[in-house]
TIVO-779268 format. One record per residue (C-alpha): x, z, y negated; residue number from 1; residue in three letters. Coordinates in steps of 0.02 Angstrom, whole numbers, plus 50000, padded with zeros to 5 digits. Each point is the difference from the previous one (the first is absolute). Layout:
<nubas>
+-------+-------+-------+------+------+
|    c1 |    c3 |    c2 | resi | resn |
+-------+-------+-------+------+------+
|     X |     Z |     Y |  NUM |  ALA |
...
+-------+-------+-------+------+------+
</nubas>
This chain:
<nubas>
+-------+-------+-------+------+------+
|    c1 |    c3 |    c2 | resi | resn |
+-------+-------+-------+------+------+
| 50000 | 50000 | 50000 |    1 |  UNK |
| 50067 | 49957 | 49828 |    2 |  UNK |
| 50002 | 50106 | 49843 |    3 |  UNK |
| 49938 | 49935 | 49831 |    4 |  UNK |
| 50182 | 49985 | 49948 |    5 |  UNK |
| 50043 | 49880 | 50140 |    6 |  UNK |
| 50092 | 50126 | 50109 |    7 |  UNK |
| 49952 | 50044 | 50178 |    8 |  UNK |
| 49905 | 50158 | 50044 |    9 |  UNK |
| 50061 | 50083 | 50159 |   10 |  UNK |
| 49976 | 50162 | 50093 |   11 |  UNK |
| 49833 | 50045 | 49921 |   12 |  UNK |
| 49949 | 50039 | 50178 |   13 |  UNK |
| 50106 | 50140 | 50076 |   14 |  UNK |
| 49998 | 49907 | 50167 |   15 |  UNK |
| 50105 | 49862 | 49922 |   16 |  UNK |
| 50141 | 50119 | 49952 |   17 |  UNK |
| 50147 | 50000 | 50121 |   18 |  UNK |
| 50027 | 50183 | 50038 |   19 |  UNK |
| 50185 | 49979 | 50038 |   20 |  UNK |
| 50027 | 49938 | 49822 |   21 |  UNK |
| 49910 | 50153 | 49929 |   22 |  UNK |
| 50105 | 50116 | 50104 |   23 |  UNK |
| 50159 | 49917 | 49937 |   24 |  UNK |
| 49957 | 50012 | 49816 |   25 |  UNK |
| 50134 | 50054 | 49876 |   26 |  UNK |
| 50019 | 50007 | 49811 |   27 |  UNK |
| 50141 | 49922 | 49901 |   28 |  UNK |
| 50032 | 49887 | 49849 |   29 |  UNK |
| 49941 | 49827 | 50054 |   30 |  UNK |
| 50116 | 49859 | 49950 |   31 |  UNK |
| 50058 | 49830 | 50057 |   32 |  UNK |
| 50137 | 50083 | 50101 |   33 |  UNK |
| 49871 | 50097 | 50101 |   34 |  UNK |
| 49899 | 49841 | 50027 |   35 |  UNK |
| 50154 | 49909 | 50067 |   36 |  UNK |
| 50036 | 50128 | 50136 |   37 |  UNK |
| 50003 | 49924 | 50173 |   38 |  UNK |
| 49871 | 50106 | 50091 |   39 |  UNK |
| 49921 | 49949 | 50163 |   40 |  UNK |
| 49917 | 50089 | 50145 |   41 |  UNK |
| 49918 | 50146 | 49908 |   42 |  UNK |
| 49857 | 49989 | 49874 |   43 |  UNK |
| 50032 | 50098 | 49840 |   44 |  UNK |
| 49922 | 50041 | 49833 |   45 |  UNK |
| 50104 | 50030 | 49844 |   46 |  UNK |
| 49914 | 50077 | 49848 |   47 |  UNK |
| 50077 | 49987 | 49829 |   48 |  UNK |
| 50055 | 50167 | 49927 |   49 |  UNK |
| 49969 | 49940 | 49822 |   50 |  UNK |
| 49832 | 49911 | 50008 |   51 |  UNK |
| 49875 | 50091 | 50114 |   52 |  UNK |
| 49900 | 49877 | 50105 |   53 |  UNK |
| 50133 | 49863 | 49999 |   54 |  UNK |
| 50079 | 49970 | 50170 |   55 |  UNK |
| 50087 | 49883 | 50121 |   56 |  UNK |
| 49932 | 49976 | 50175 |   57 |  UNK |
| 50121 | 49947 | 50137 |   58 |  UNK |
| 49923 | 49934 | 50159 |   59 |  UNK |
| 50081 | 50017 | 50170 |   60 |  UNK |
| 50041 | 49814 | 49994 |   61 |  UNK |
| 50106 | 50027 | 49844 |   62 |  UNK |
| 49871 | 49921 | 49884 |   63 |  UNK |
| 49983 | 50092 | 49833 |   64 |  UNK |
| 49857 | 50008 | 49874 |   65 |  UNK |
| 49986 | 50085 | 49830 |   66 |  UNK |
| 49842 | 50105 | 49994 |   67 |  UNK |
| 49904 | 50110 | 49879 |   68 |  UNK |
| 49881 | 50137 | 50056 |   69 |  UNK |
| 49859 | 50060 | 49889 |   70 |  UNK |
| 49828 | 50081 | 50010 |   71 |  UNK |
| 49851 | 49898 | 49943 |   72 |  UNK |
| 49835 | 50095 | 49987 |   73 |  UNK |
| 50055 | 50126 | 50129 |   74 |  UNK |
| 50068 | 49872 | 50124 |   75 |  UNK |
| 50186 | 49988 | 50030 |   76 |  UNK |
| 50061 | 49821 | 49996 |   77 |  UNK |
| 50168 | 49923 | 50031 |   78 |  UNK |
| 50036 | 49833 | 49916 |   79 |  UNK |
| 50136 | 49880 | 50057 |   80 |  UNK |
| 50092 | 49923 | 49852 |   81 |  UNK |
| 50115 | 49881 | 50095 |   82 |  UNK |
| 50166 | 49992 | 50091 |   83 |  UNK |
| 50174 | 50029 | 49926 |   84 |  UNK |
| 50043 | 49818 | 50036 |   85 |  UNK |
| 49879 | 49945 | 49864 |   86 |  UNK |
| 49981 | 50156 | 49893 |   87 |  UNK |
| 50151 | 50099 | 49943 |   88 |  UNK |
| 49997 | 50189 | 49981 |   89 |  UNK |
| 49978 | 49994 | 49810 |   90 |  UNK |
| 49852 | 49881 | 50006 |   91 |  UNK |
| 49920 | 50097 | 50142 |   92 |  UNK |
| 50017 | 50163 | 49903 |   93 |  UNK |
| 49921 | 49921 | 49845 |   94 |  UNK |
| 49856 | 49930 | 50104 |   95 |  UNK |
| 49972 | 50170 | 50081 |   96 |  UNK |
| 50004 | 50089 | 49832 |   97 |  UNK |
| 49871 | 49878 | 49931 |   98 |  UNK |
| 49882 | 50026 | 50146 |   99 |  UNK |
| 50019 | 50189 | 49993 |  100 |  UNK |
| 49968 | 50001 | 49812 |  101 |  UNK |
| 49848 | 49889 | 50020 |  102 |  UNK |
| 49933 | 50111 | 50138 |  103 |  UNK |
| 50027 | 50156 | 49893 |  104 |  UNK |
| 49886 | 49924 | 49867 |  105 |  UNK |
| 49865 | 49956 | 50126 |  106 |  UNK |
| 49835 | 50062 | 49932 |  107 |  UNK |
| 50065 | 50026 | 49823 |  108 |  UNK |
| 49906 | 49893 | 49871 |  109 |  UNK |
| 50106 | 49850 | 49953 |  110 |  UNK |
| 49991 | 49874 | 49860 |  111 |  UNK |
| 49916 | 49847 | 50076 |  112 |  UNK |
| 50122 | 49862 | 50038 |  113 |  UNK |
| 49993 | 49848 | 49889 |  114 |  UNK |
| 49903 | 49868 | 50097 |  115 |  UNK |
| 50093 | 49843 | 50048 |  116 |  UNK |
| 49952 | 49846 | 49903 |  117 |  UNK |
| 49969 | 49906 | 50163 |  118 |  UNK |
| 50046 | 50005 | 50183 |  119 |  UNK |
| 50056 | 49826 | 50051 |  120 |  UNK |
| 50076 | 49959 | 50167 |  121 |  UNK |
| 50186 | 49967 | 50006 |  122 |  UNK |
| 49966 | 49817 | 50041 |  123 |  UNK |
| 49891 | 49977 | 49846 |  124 |  UNK |
| 50127 | 50086 | 49887 |  125 |  UNK |
| 50144 | 49882 | 50046 |  126 |  UNK |
| 49951 | 49859 | 49883 |  127 |  UNK |
| 49962 | 50119 | 49856 |  128 |  UNK |
| 50171 | 50078 | 50018 |  129 |  UNK |
| 50087 | 49832 | 50019 |  130 |  UNK |
| 49917 | 49927 | 49846 |  131 |  UNK |
| 50058 | 50144 | 49892 |  132 |  UNK |
| 50168 | 50048 | 50072 |  133 |  UNK |
| 50086 | 49852 | 50085 |  134 |  UNK |
| 50045 | 49915 | 49835 |  135 |  UNK |
| 50125 | 50139 | 49965 |  136 |  UNK |
| 50102 | 49956 | 50156 |  137 |  UNK |
| 50125 | 49859 | 50018 |  138 |  UNK |
| 49948 | 49848 | 50099 |  139 |  UNK |
| 50102 | 50050 | 50153 |  140 |  UNK |
| 49931 | 50178 | 49992 |  141 |  UNK |
| 49822 | 49932 | 49989 |  142 |  UNK |
| 50026 | 49897 | 50157 |  143 |  UNK |
| 50076 | 50144 | 50097 |  144 |  UNK |
| 49868 | 50125 | 49946 |  145 |  UNK |
| 49854 | 49882 | 50032 |  146 |  UNK |
| 50065 | 49976 | 50176 |  147 |  UNK |
| 50009 | 50189 | 50023 |  148 |  UNK |
| 49821 | 50019 | 49938 |  149 |  UNK |
| 49924 | 49862 | 50105 |  150 |  UNK |
| 50097 | 50024 | 50162 |  151 |  UNK |
| 50032 | 50188 | 50003 |  152 |  UNK |
| 49888 | 50099 | 49882 |  153 |  UNK |
| 49836 | 49906 | 50008 |  154 |  UNK |
| 49987 | 49996 | 50192 |  155 |  UNK |
| 50026 | 50189 | 50008 |  156 |  UNK |
| 49916 | 50071 | 49844 |  157 |  UNK |
| 49870 | 49864 | 49971 |  158 |  UNK |
| 49865 | 50098 | 50091 |  159 |  UNK |
| 50019 | 50156 | 49891 |  160 |  UNK |
| 49920 | 50045 | 49835 |  161 |  UNK |
| 50138 | 50005 | 49870 |  162 |  UNK |
| 49963 | 50181 | 49954 |  163 |  UNK |
| 50003 | 50058 | 50181 |  164 |  UNK |
| 50178 | 49946 | 50043 |  165 |  UNK |
| 50100 | 50159 | 50030 |  166 |  UNK |
| 50167 | 50061 | 50066 |  167 |  UNK |
| 49942 | 50002 | 50181 |  168 |  UNK |
| 49957 | 49815 | 49987 |  169 |  UNK |
| 50172 | 49962 | 49928 |  170 |  UNK |
| 50090 | 50095 | 50139 |  171 |  UNK |
| 49896 | 49915 | 50134 |  172 |  UNK |
| 50044 | 49831 | 49924 |  173 |  UNK |
| 50183 | 50048 | 49996 |  174 |  UNK |
| 49997 | 50047 | 50184 |  175 |  UNK |
| 49921 | 49831 | 50041 |  176 |  UNK |
| 50150 | 49912 | 49922 |  177 |  UNK |
| 50134 | 50101 | 50090 |  178 |  UNK |
| 50065 | 49841 | 50081 |  179 |  UNK |
| 49995 | 49906 | 49834 |  180 |  UNK |
| 50077 | 50127 | 49883 |  181 |  UNK |
| 50057 | 49874 | 49871 |  182 |  UNK |
| 49820 | 49939 | 49980 |  183 |  UNK |
| 49942 | 50178 | 49962 |  184 |  UNK |
| 50143 | 50033 | 49879 |  185 |  UNK |
| 49959 | 49843 | 49900 |  186 |  UNK |
| 49811 | 50025 | 49999 |  187 |  UNK |
| 49995 | 50186 | 49957 |  188 |  UNK |
| 50053 | 49978 | 49816 |  189 |  UNK |
| 49869 | 49863 | 49980 |  190 |  UNK |
| 49864 | 50114 | 50067 |  191 |  UNK |
| 50061 | 50142 | 49888 |  192 |  UNK |
| 49985 | 49888 | 49846 |  193 |  UNK |
| 49828 | 49940 | 50052 |  194 |  UNK |
| 49931 | 50175 | 50026 |  195 |  UNK |
| 50082 | 50064 | 49841 |  196 |  UNK |
| 49921 | 49860 | 49898 |  197 |  UNK |
| 49832 | 50038 | 50083 |  198 |  UNK |
| 50009 | 50174 | 49924 |  199 |  UNK |
| 50016 | 49924 | 49826 |  200 |  UNK |
| 49848 | 49891 | 50033 |  201 |  UNK |
| 49897 | 50149 | 50056 |  202 |  UNK |
| 49987 | 49945 | 50182 |  203 |  UNK |
| 50096 | 50154 | 50060 |  204 |  UNK |
| 50019 | 50177 | 49936 |  205 |  UNK |
| 50149 | 50030 | 49885 |  206 |  UNK |
| 50156 | 50060 | 50090 |  207 |  UNK |
| 49930 | 49957 | 50172 |  208 |  UNK |
| 50126 | 49867 | 50052 |  209 |  UNK |
| 50035 | 50040 | 50185 |  210 |  UNK |
| 50158 | 49894 | 50003 |  211 |  UNK |
| 50090 | 50132 | 49897 |  212 |  UNK |
| 50130 | 50087 | 50108 |  213 |  UNK |
| 49981 | 49884 | 50150 |  214 |  UNK |
| 50179 | 49961 | 50055 |  215 |  UNK |
| 50054 | 49826 | 50048 |  216 |  UNK |
| 50082 | 49968 | 50167 |  217 |  UNK |
| 50187 | 50025 | 49994 |  218 |  UNK |
| 50075 | 49839 | 50062 |  219 |  UNK |
| 50177 | 49949 | 50040 |  220 |  UNK |
| 50025 | 49851 | 49887 |  221 |  UNK |
| 50092 | 49855 | 50081 |  222 |  UNK |
| 50181 | 49984 | 49949 |  223 |  UNK |
| 50096 | 49841 | 50036 |  224 |  UNK |
| 50163 | 49958 | 49913 |  225 |  UNK |
| 50101 | 49842 | 50025 |  226 |  UNK |
| 50179 | 50014 | 50058 |  227 |  UNK |
| 50142 | 49892 | 49932 |  228 |  UNK |
| 49991 | 49886 | 50154 |  229 |  UNK |
| 49812 | 49981 | 49979 |  230 |  UNK |
| 50022 | 49954 | 49817 |  231 |  UNK |
| 50123 | 49864 | 50051 |  232 |  UNK |
| 49881 | 49930 | 50132 |  233 |  UNK |
| 49857 | 50000 | 49874 |  234 |  UNK |
| 50108 | 49911 | 49871 |  235 |  UNK |
| 50037 | 49863 | 50127 |  236 |  UNK |
| 49815 | 49981 | 50044 |  237 |  UNK |
| 49955 | 49985 | 49815 |  238 |  UNK |
| 50133 | 49867 | 49974 |  239 |  UNK |
| 49938 | 49901 | 50151 |  240 |  UNK |
| 49819 | 49993 | 49939 |  241 |  UNK |
| 50026 | 49992 | 49812 |  242 |  UNK |
| 49962 | 49813 | 49992 |  243 |  UNK |
| 49835 | 50027 | 50093 |  244 |  UNK |
| 49938 | 50154 | 49906 |  245 |  UNK |
| 50092 | 50010 | 49833 |  246 |  UNK |
| 49875 | 50117 | 49916 |  247 |  UNK |
| 49988 | 50118 | 50148 |  248 |  UNK |
| 50190 | 50008 | 50019 |  249 |  UNK |
| 50022 | 50032 | 49814 |  250 |  UNK |
| 49870 | 50139 | 50008 |  251 |  UNK |
| 50086 | 50084 | 50148 |  252 |  UNK |
| 50170 | 49991 | 49917 |  253 |  UNK |
| 49930 | 50081 | 49842 |  254 |  UNK |
| 49922 | 50137 | 50107 |  255 |  UNK |
| 50168 | 50031 | 50083 |  256 |  UNK |
| 50100 | 50006 | 49836 |  257 |  UNK |
| 49879 | 50099 | 49892 |  258 |  UNK |
| 49908 | 50119 | 50117 |  259 |  UNK |
| 49840 | 49950 | 49910 |  260 |  UNK |
| 49826 | 50004 | 50072 |  261 |  UNK |
| 49936 | 49836 | 50070 |  262 |  UNK |
| 49863 | 49985 | 49866 |  263 |  UNK |
| 50130 | 50025 | 49863 |  264 |  UNK |
| 50100 | 49851 | 50062 |  265 |  UNK |
| 49858 | 49882 | 50045 |  266 |  UNK |
| 49921 | 50024 | 49827 |  267 |  UNK |
| 50160 | 49973 | 49898 |  268 |  UNK |
| 49985 | 49889 | 49846 |  269 |  UNK |
| 50140 | 49915 | 49904 |  270 |  UNK |
| 49949 | 50077 | 49834 |  271 |  UNK |
| 50032 | 50174 | 50072 |  272 |  UNK |
| 50183 | 49964 | 50035 |  273 |  UNK |
| 50124 | 50070 | 49873 |  274 |  UNK |
| 50164 | 50025 | 50095 |  275 |  UNK |
| 50046 | 50120 | 50069 |  276 |  UNK |
| 49818 | 50051 | 50012 |  277 |  UNK |
| 49830 | 49933 | 50046 |  278 |  UNK |
| 49870 | 50087 | 49891 |  279 |  UNK |
| 49851 | 50021 | 50116 |  280 |  UNK |
| 49839 | 50025 | 49900 |  281 |  UNK |
| 49920 | 50082 | 50150 |  282 |  UNK |
| 50049 | 50069 | 50170 |  283 |  UNK |
| 49939 | 50132 | 50123 |  284 |  UNK |
| 50061 | 50134 | 49880 |  285 |  UNK |
| 49961 | 49907 | 49838 |  286 |  UNK |
| 50116 | 49898 | 49886 |  287 |  UNK |
| 50184 | 50013 | 50046 |  288 |  UNK |
| 50169 | 49914 | 49985 |  289 |  UNK |
| 50070 | 49921 | 50158 |  290 |  UNK |
| 50190 | 49992 | 49998 |  291 |  UNK |
| 50068 | 49829 | 50046 |  292 |  UNK |
| 50178 | 50006 | 50069 |  293 |  UNK |
| 50107 | 49844 | 50002 |  294 |  UNK |
| 49943 | 49953 | 50176 |  295 |  UNK |
| 49817 | 50007 | 49946 |  296 |  UNK |
| 50039 | 49901 | 49842 |  297 |  UNK |
| 50087 | 49869 | 50106 |  298 |  UNK |
| 49840 | 49978 | 50102 |  299 |  UNK |
| 49902 | 49975 | 49839 |  300 |  UNK |
| 50127 | 49879 | 49925 |  301 |  UNK |
| 49982 | 49890 | 50155 |  302 |  UNK |
| 49815 | 49979 | 49962 |  303 |  UNK |
| 49937 | 49862 | 49886 |  304 |  UNK |
| 49941 | 50080 | 49839 |  305 |  UNK |
| 49858 | 49910 | 49910 |  306 |  UNK |
| 50037 | 49930 | 49828 |  307 |  UNK |
| 49878 | 50120 | 49920 |  308 |  UNK |
| 50095 | 50144 | 50082 |  309 |  UNK |
| 49838 | 50079 | 50057 |  310 |  UNK |
| 49896 | 50014 | 50156 |  311 |  UNK |
| 50024 | 50067 | 50177 |  312 |  UNK |
| 50174 | 49991 | 50076 |  313 |  UNK |
| 49937 | 49979 | 50178 |  314 |  UNK |
| 49862 | 49882 | 50053 |  315 |  UNK |
| 49853 | 50108 | 50056 |  316 |  UNK |
| 49825 | 49977 | 50065 |  317 |  UNK |
| 49878 | 50144 | 49970 |  318 |  UNK |
| 50147 | 50110 | 49953 |  319 |  UNK |
| 50097 | 49963 | 50161 |  320 |  UNK |
| 50161 | 49902 | 50013 |  321 |  UNK |
| 49976 | 49848 | 50109 |  322 |  UNK |
| 50083 | 50014 | 50171 |  323 |  UNK |
| 50047 | 50182 | 49975 |  324 |  UNK |
| 49860 | 50067 | 50109 |  325 |  UNK |
| 50035 | 49889 | 50151 |  326 |  UNK |
| 50182 | 49967 | 49960 |  327 |  UNK |
| 50061 | 50181 | 50004 |  328 |  UNK |
| 49953 | 50029 | 50184 |  329 |  UNK |
| 50099 | 49844 | 50046 |  330 |  UNK |
| 50150 | 50047 | 49892 |  331 |  UNK |
| 50013 | 50175 | 50071 |  332 |  UNK |
| 49994 | 49931 | 50177 |  333 |  UNK |
| 50140 | 49879 | 49954 |  334 |  UNK |
| 50099 | 50149 | 49934 |  335 |  UNK |
| 49961 | 50104 | 50157 |  336 |  UNK |
| 49913 | 50135 | 49897 |  337 |  UNK |
| 49819 | 49979 | 50062 |  338 |  UNK |
| 49948 | 50177 | 49951 |  339 |  UNK |
| 50051 | 49988 | 49816 |  340 |  UNK |
| 49859 | 49989 | 49872 |  341 |  UNK |
| 50022 | 49927 | 49827 |  342 |  UNK |
| 49978 | 50175 | 49928 |  343 |  UNK |
| 50149 | 50057 | 50106 |  344 |  UNK |
| 50111 | 49895 | 49886 |  345 |  UNK |
| 49954 | 50124 | 49862 |  346 |  UNK |
| 50043 | 50148 | 50114 |  347 |  UNK |
| 50165 | 49917 | 50045 |  348 |  UNK |
| 50042 | 49973 | 49816 |  349 |  UNK |
| 49976 | 50187 | 49970 |  350 |  UNK |
| 50100 | 50043 | 50157 |  351 |  UNK |
| 50151 | 49896 | 49947 |  352 |  UNK |
| 49997 | 50076 | 49826 |  353 |  UNK |
| 49996 | 50179 | 50063 |  354 |  UNK |
| 50134 | 49971 | 50131 |  355 |  UNK |
| 50108 | 49926 | 49861 |  356 |  UNK |
| 49985 | 50165 | 49906 |  357 |  UNK |
| 49863 | 49958 | 49874 |  358 |  UNK |
| 49894 | 50153 | 49961 |  359 |  UNK |
| 49819 | 50014 | 50056 |  360 |  UNK |
| 49944 | 50005 | 49818 |  361 |  UNK |
| 50085 | 49833 | 49960 |  362 |  UNK |
| 49937 | 49920 | 50160 |  363 |  UNK |
| 49825 | 50056 | 49949 |  364 |  UNK |
| 50020 | 49915 | 49831 |  365 |  UNK |
| 50059 | 49838 | 50082 |  366 |  UNK |
| 49849 | 50003 | 50116 |  367 |  UNK |
| 49878 | 50039 | 49859 |  368 |  UNK |
| 49946 | 50169 | 50067 |  369 |  UNK |
| 49907 | 50109 | 49876 |  370 |  UNK |
| 50006 | 50162 | 50101 |  371 |  UNK |
| 50162 | 50073 | 50070 |  372 |  UNK |
| 49911 | 50050 | 50160 |  373 |  UNK |
| 49971 | 49816 | 50039 |  374 |  UNK |
| 50188 | 49973 | 50009 |  375 |  UNK |
| 50022 | 50162 | 50098 |  376 |  UNK |
| 49960 | 49908 | 50163 |  377 |  UNK |
| 50179 | 49934 | 49990 |  378 |  UNK |
| 50077 | 50173 | 49979 |  379 |  UNK |
| 50062 | 50005 | 50180 |  380 |  UNK |
| 50104 | 49844 | 49963 |  381 |  UNK |
| 50080 | 50089 | 49853 |  382 |  UNK |
| 50038 | 50148 | 50115 |  383 |  UNK |
| 50080 | 49882 | 50125 |  384 |  UNK |
| 50107 | 49921 | 49864 |  385 |  UNK |
| 50058 | 50171 | 49942 |  386 |  UNK |
| 50040 | 50052 | 50178 |  387 |  UNK |
| 50100 | 49841 | 50025 |  388 |  UNK |
| 50096 | 50030 | 49838 |  389 |  UNK |
| 50036 | 50179 | 50056 |  390 |  UNK |
| 50069 | 49935 | 50165 |  391 |  UNK |
| 50114 | 49878 | 49910 |  392 |  UNK |
| 50061 | 50132 | 49878 |  393 |  UNK |
| 50035 | 50125 | 50138 |  394 |  UNK |
| 50088 | 49864 | 50100 |  395 |  UNK |
| 50115 | 49962 | 49853 |  396 |  UNK |
| 50038 | 50185 | 49976 |  397 |  UNK |
| 50038 | 50022 | 50185 |  398 |  UNK |
| 50119 | 49851 | 49996 |  399 |  UNK |
| 50090 | 50073 | 49849 |  400 |  UNK |
| 50020 | 50163 | 50094 |  401 |  UNK |
| 50073 | 49908 | 50149 |  402 |  UNK |
| 49849 | 50039 | 50109 |  403 |  UNK |
| 49907 | 49880 | 50111 |  404 |  UNK |
| 49843 | 49948 | 49906 |  405 |  UNK |
+-------+-------+-------+------+------+
</nubas>
């Protein structure tokens, strides 16, 4: 049975309470560390020593659930908030405190809640939201978010009234996408924006956005860096097919030399070029300057510049460089690097810079990162470079001391 807040009611009937858990009850400060304990074989109950009624149930199977126990009109009820995998200790404590506070005010006269302006279904709200909000996104963001709405959000939430969507629905949806974690991570921010905007329109109560505090899946992002031998094989493949796909080859070379995003290269215009920079009026992170080293400038100088000195540098169709989409899979097979994506050229650019001793901050500027934490994914490369330098220094000192390095 569900509670009005979207949580699950459990143990309202004493027969449903596992007695072994009750007999193994203890009181301590509940935290993430307690929730991560590996406990199996014995059912337990942990009650928080700071917030009465807030607890953690551990089943004999090792499964754990945050719970809150309260008395409603003389009947003791135990409400399941969720598992530690989807609800951290802080969020569980806040949810428990909210339910306990609400229960304490049960029966006390309250100011009537402001009625919602309307109660549309999620499906009906999509077009209203899109008409108002989508114009503030870039074209690529519009395409990505529309796909998330139509293929991920609408099939799951379309049956619900907009005002009824709660945290339990979000967690259930998250569980359904356990095998497609990237899909959930991309769609969650879109849903959060949609429900937040619905509050402003009066379709939901103010401050009721259930996406708040829902963690994304932690994923191991793919890391693929080209070696020196792989760079040489790719250079040969590009030279062999340059006559067939001149625009695609030029685009790939610019990606290699600049570390730029694919969209930043495929949209380049002649009027933006002021060596040693390309002044991009727009990018994923807004306007920025793209540094053009002499190798990148050489690629541009080999192109035929129109007399007017304006227009796109690479021939494109619908924003895509001709032959790049089907040419890259062939080129990487020719170079014996079938697992390398075009975006991996950007990662490899960063890798080479860091291994050559360039700081993370400067690499971030070259890549056009706005936030330092975006560049932090390459921190382990910087650590490896420092460790290698330490080995070389210690080797030189050992040689000077007449010791075997």
